[in-house]
N, C-alpha and C positions, 0 to 999 in steps of 0.2 A: 759181383756186379758193382759197378761204380754207381753211386747215388748221384742224381742230377743236382747240381748246385744252383741255388738261386742267384740271379744276377744282383750284384750289390750296386745300388743306385745312390749310395750315400754321398759320394763325391759330386755326382751330378746335381743332387739336391742342394748341397752346400754351395756349389758354383752358381747355380741359379739364384739362390738367396743372396749371395754377395753381390752379384750383378744387379739384382733388383734394388738392393739398398743403395748402391752407388748411383743408380739412375734416379732414385727417389731424392737423394740428397742434392744431386745436380739440378733437378727440376725445382725443388723447393728453394734452393739458393738463387736461381734465376728469378723466381717469382718474388722472393724477398727483396731483391735489389731493383725491382721494376719501378717502385715509387721514387727512387732516386733519379731516374732518368727523366721523369715527368717535370721536374723543377718545382714540385709542390713543396718540398722540404725547404728549398732556398727561399721561396716566397713566404712560407710560414716563419722562417727565421728572421727575414727582413721585417715582417710585421711585429714580431716579438721585440726585436731590437728597437724598432721605432717607438713602440709603446714604452719600453724601458727608458729610452732617452727622453721622451715626453714627460714621464713621471719624474725623472731625475731633474730636468730643468724646472718643472713646476715646484719641486721641493726646494730647490736652490732659490728661486725667486720668492717663494713663500716665506723663507726664513730670513730674508734680507730686511723685511719690514719690521722685525721684532727688535 
């Protein structure tokens, strides 16, 4: 008599795991770049450069009196 073989679900499990990982990476990447679309980074960079320029000009004018 032939013994009943168990169905091997290994490849199904591997396929589902790979698909889940790909989906997770895509969702996280979309969430990661969301802040770039809002313009907050550009505004923050503008503020930083403005403060650096102000500090640079105050240092230049402060050293001229010496």
